[in-house]
N, C-alpha and C positions, 0 to 999 in steps of 0.2 A: 136706734140707728139715726145718726145725724144726717143733715141734708147733703153734705159733701160725700159721705159714704153711700148714701142712697143714689146720688148721681152716678158714682162709679159702678155700682151694682147694675143700674139700669143700662149703662153703656155696654156691659157684658151681656146683659139679657137681650138687648135689641141689636147686638153687634151684627147679626146676619143682614139686617136691613141696610146697614151702611157699609157692607163688605166691599161692594163695587167701588164706592167713593174712596174707601181707604186704599184699595189697590191702585187706583189712578193717582192718588196723592203720593203714595209710596214710589211709584214709577217716576213721577215728576221729580221727586226729591232725589232719587238715585241718580238720574241723568244729570241733574243740576250739580250735585256734589261730585260726581265723577269728572265732569268737565272742569269744575273748579279745581280739583286736585291736579289734573294735568297742567293747568295754567300755573298753579302754585309751584309745581316741579320745575317748569320752565323759568319762572322767576327766581327760584332758588339756584338753579344752574347758572343763570346770568349773574347773580350777585356773587356766587362763589368764584366765577371766572374773573370778575372785576376785583375781588378781594385778594386773590392770589396774584403775585407779581405786580406789574405796574399798569394794570388795565385802566385805572382811573387817570393815568397820566399819558395815555396814548392817543394818537390821531392817525387814522388810516388815510393814506394817499392812494388813489387809483389812477391807472393810466387812462387817458381819454378814449372813449368809444364812440358815443353818439354826439359828443360835443366837440366840434372842430376848434373851438376857441380855447379849450383846456390845454394846459401845458403837458408835454411829454415828460416822463420821469427819467430824463437822461442823467448821466453822471454829473454834468455841469449844473443842472437844475437842482439835484439833490445836495450838491455842495453849497448852493445858495441857501437851501433850507437849513442846513447844519449851522450856517452863520447867523441865523435869526436869534434874537434875544429870547432867552427862556428855553431854547431847545437843548436838550441834553445829548441826544443821539438820533441818528436816522438809520434805520435798518431796512435795506432794500429787499424786495420780494421778487423772485423769478423762479419759473419752473421749466424744466427741459426733460423730456422722456428718454428713458434708456431701458434696454431689455437684457435678457440673459445671453443674447448673441448665439454663437454656434457651439458653445461649450455644453455638450450633452450631459456632463456631470452635474450641472446646475439645474435646480427646478425651474421650469419655464415661467418667466414673470415679465411684466411690463410695469415699470414704476416711474414716478415723476420726481426727478431730482429737484429739491427745493432749497433755496438759500437758508442757511441757518441764521436765526435771529436771537440774540441774547435774551430779549424780553419774552420770548415765546418758544421755549425749548420743550421738546416732547418728554414725557415721563419714561425714563429708561427702565427696562426690565433686566437687561443683561449688558455687560460692558467688558471690554478686553483690557481696560486700564482704569485707574482710579478717576482721573480727570479726562473725560471724553471731550468736553467742549473747552475752548474753541477747536473746531475741526481744522485740520491742516492738509494742504496738498490735495490728494485724491482719497482722503478718508471720507467715509459715509456712515450714516446711521440709518438702518433699515427698520421697517415694521417687523415685528416678530412673525406676523402672517401678512403677506402682501400678494395681491392679485390671486388670492385663494391658495397660495403656496406657503408651506412652512419654511421659513428662512432662518430658523435658529441655528442650523448647521453651518451657516456662513460666518458666524461670529469669529472674529480674529483671523479670518482668511483674506488673502489677496486673490481676487477672481477677475476673470476677463468678462467684460460686458460690451454692449454695442450701443451707439447712438447714431443718429442720422445726419449726414452732411448733404446739403442741397447741391445738385449738380446742374440743374436747369429748371425750366418751367414744369412744375408738377413732377419733378424727377429728383431722386436722391439715392444715396448709397450708404450702406452700413459701414461704420467706422469702429474698429475695435479700440477699447481702452481698458485700463486696469485700475481697479479700485480696491481699497482695503476697508473691510467692515469692522468698525471699532465699537459699535453699540447696536442694540435692538430695543425699540420702544413699544409701548402698549398700542396695538392697532386700534383699540377703542378710542384713542385720542385722535380726532380727525379735524383739527383746527385748519389744516391746509388741504382737506379733502382726503378721500381714501387713497391708499397706495402712494403716499408721499414718502420720499426718502430724503434725508437732509445731508447737505454737503456745503463746503465753503463756497462763498460767492464767486471767486474766480473760476472754479470748475463748472458751476452752473452756467455762468456767462459764456464760457468757452463752448459748451454743448449747445446752448441756445443760439449763439452766433453761427455755429456750423449748420444748424438747422435752417438758418436764413441765408446761408451761403456768403457770409461776410466775416470780416475779422472781428475779434472781441472789441477792439477799440472803435471800429465803425459801428458795431451794434450798439454800444453804450452811447455813442454820439448821436445816433439817429433813432433807433427803436426805443432804447431805454428799458427800464424795468417795468414789470406789470403792476407793481404796487410797492408801497413802502410803509413802514411804521415809524412815526415820529414820536419820540419819548421826550416829554418836557420835564422840567425840573420839579414841578409840584402841580397838583391838580388845579390850583387856581390859575395857572398859566395856560391851561388848555384853551379857554375862550379867546384871549388876545392873540395867541399863536394861530388859532383856527381862523380868526378874522383876517389876519395878515396873509395866510395862505390863500384864502378866497380872493383877496385883493390881487394877489400875484397869479390868479387864474389857475390854481391847482384844484383838482377834484378831491376835496378833503372832508373828512367826517370824524367826529369824536368816537373813539372805540366804545365808550360807555353807552352812547346813544344807539350804536349799532348792535351791541350785545343785548341791551334791554328790549330792543324792538323784536317782537315775536314774528315768525313767519305767518303767512296768511292762514294756514290751517289751525295754528295755535290761537290766533286771534279769533277764529270762528269758534273755538272751544270757549274762549272767554265770553263772547257775546251769546253763545248758546247757553252757557251757565246762567247768565242774567235773564235770558228769555225764559228758561225753564223755571227759574225762581218766580218770575212774574206769573207764568202759567200756573205754578203751584198755588200762589196766593189767590188767583182768580177761581181755580177749581175748588179750593178750600172754602172760599166765600160762598160759591154756589152751593156747595154741600151744606153749609150752615143755613142758608136760606131754605133749602129743601127740608132739613131737619126741623127748622122752626115751623115751616108750613105743615109738616106732618103732625107736629104737636097741636097746632090749631085745628086740624081736621079730625084726627083720630084719637088724640089722647087728652083732649080738653077736659074730659070727665075727671082725669087724675088731678088736674088743677082744682076742680070743684071739691073733690074728696079731701085733698090736703088742706084747702081753706076751711072746709067744714070741721076738721078735727083740730084746728087751731094754728096751723102754720101760717107764718106771715108771707107777704108777697116777696120780701127779700130772700127768705129761706127757700121758697119755691123757685125763684129765679136762679139762685145759686145752684140748686140741685140740677136743674135742667141745663144750666151753663156748664157745669162739670161734665154732664153726660155728653154734651156736644163737643166740649174741649177735648175729651178723651179720644175722640175720633182723630182729631188733628194731631194730638200729642203722640198717639200710637203710630200714625202714619209717618210723622216726623222722625220718631225714634228708629223705626224700621228703615226709613230712607237714609238716616245718618249712618247707621251701622253698615248697611249694604253699600251705600255710596262710598264710604271710606275704604271698604275692602276692594270694591271694583275700581275705584280711583287709583289705588296703589298698584293693582294688577295692570291697569291700563297704562300707567307710566312705565312700568317694567316692559310691557309688550311693545309700546311705541319706541322705547329706547333702543330696541333691537333693529329698528328700521333706519336706513341711512338718512332719510329725510329728517328724522327727529333726533338722531344720535347726538348731534352737537348742541341740542337745546334742552335736553332732559338729563337729570342726574342718574347715576347708576344705583344709588342706594334706595332705601325705603322712603317713600314720600306720602305724607298724610295731609289731609286738608287742614286749612287754618282753623283755629278755634272759633273765630267769628263766623266763618262760613258754616261750620258745623252747628253753631248756635242758631244761625238764621234758618238752616234746614230743619232743625229740631222744633223751633218755636213758631216759625211763620205759619205752618198749617193750622196749629191750634189757634193762633191769634186771628187768622183769616176766617176760620170756621166760626169763632165767637162773634166776629164782626158781622158776618153774614146772618147769623142767627139772632143777633141782638134785637132787631125790630120785631120779628114774629114772637120772640120770647116775651118782650115787654107787653105786647098786645095780649098774649095768652094769660099772663099773670094778672093783668088788669081786668080780665073778663069777670063779670059778676058770678059768684059761686053758684047761685040758684040757677042761672042760665047754663052754667057749665054742667051742673048735675042733670038738668033736663035733657041735655044733648046726649046723654048716655042711652 
């Protein structure tokens, strides 16, 4: 029996002594890898969103809220943005709510009419004609399921809906309107929030102006749009156009930066993963110190016997190092397997929550190979690092002294 095999056999023989440490190491590895898998899913979703369409060439403009010096996104202001060098198009964003009105034949719903943007069109599930976009007149695209209601029966129909017209301070009246449903999109696509319905900009502006009690022209000249997407000619043009927009007092931000920035909870997953990996290394090192201490206290006679029958210090050191390393390797392997499985399930579960729906992919997500390798090998390396000092002292003990301690 060689010294490596002897170390593996001893690891199995004395496994019960290290069971508690192995369980703690496994739990740390599972938590670390699960959190890392969730963050990897968010990173994959962000890169997929940027790779599709013109995400790397987009800049988001936002209407001023807390900054009184920022410019409103009026029609005139956006015309000025369109004239900037390197700008390919400007796509305004605005939302106005509407509901099913008094038509009892319709499922009751409250949706948000949203301006259609060529660079960010929803994935259609059903359509009433081959080319749905661009939308014209009072044509709309609805979610297949909106406000908890199945809206598939409305495809191809012209239906009566209602929006609100302001009549005074905190007062309004319902105004009937007629729309034609030309498409239904996947409700899992929530780039503009849940219950968004897409329509041509003039219709959305008309409804939003009525809600404010002003004409569409007055609305565009004073209130303006709630946001806009600026599409530049090439990714390299994003930085200079963004700098010019900031100089012109627009609240602007590159879409790539916004998409790649994780929400607070997902950032906590990232930091939690690193924290648990650090804890995993610390616990594994402590377990190695404990195993080395046990060797010095309780099993020093084994060192004496092995030296007495002709084993070298290197062989003995290798045997006990393999025994200690098996603890970390077994815990790392268990943590890698369980963490990968739980991570994939966690991504799928979080994807069903509205808070994470836009930041996580719908398919299977597995942890990255480097993360798995770190989870697998870090416990073994840390255990060996912790046990290194006691092991060296044990094998350097005089064999006669070691045998007397029996």
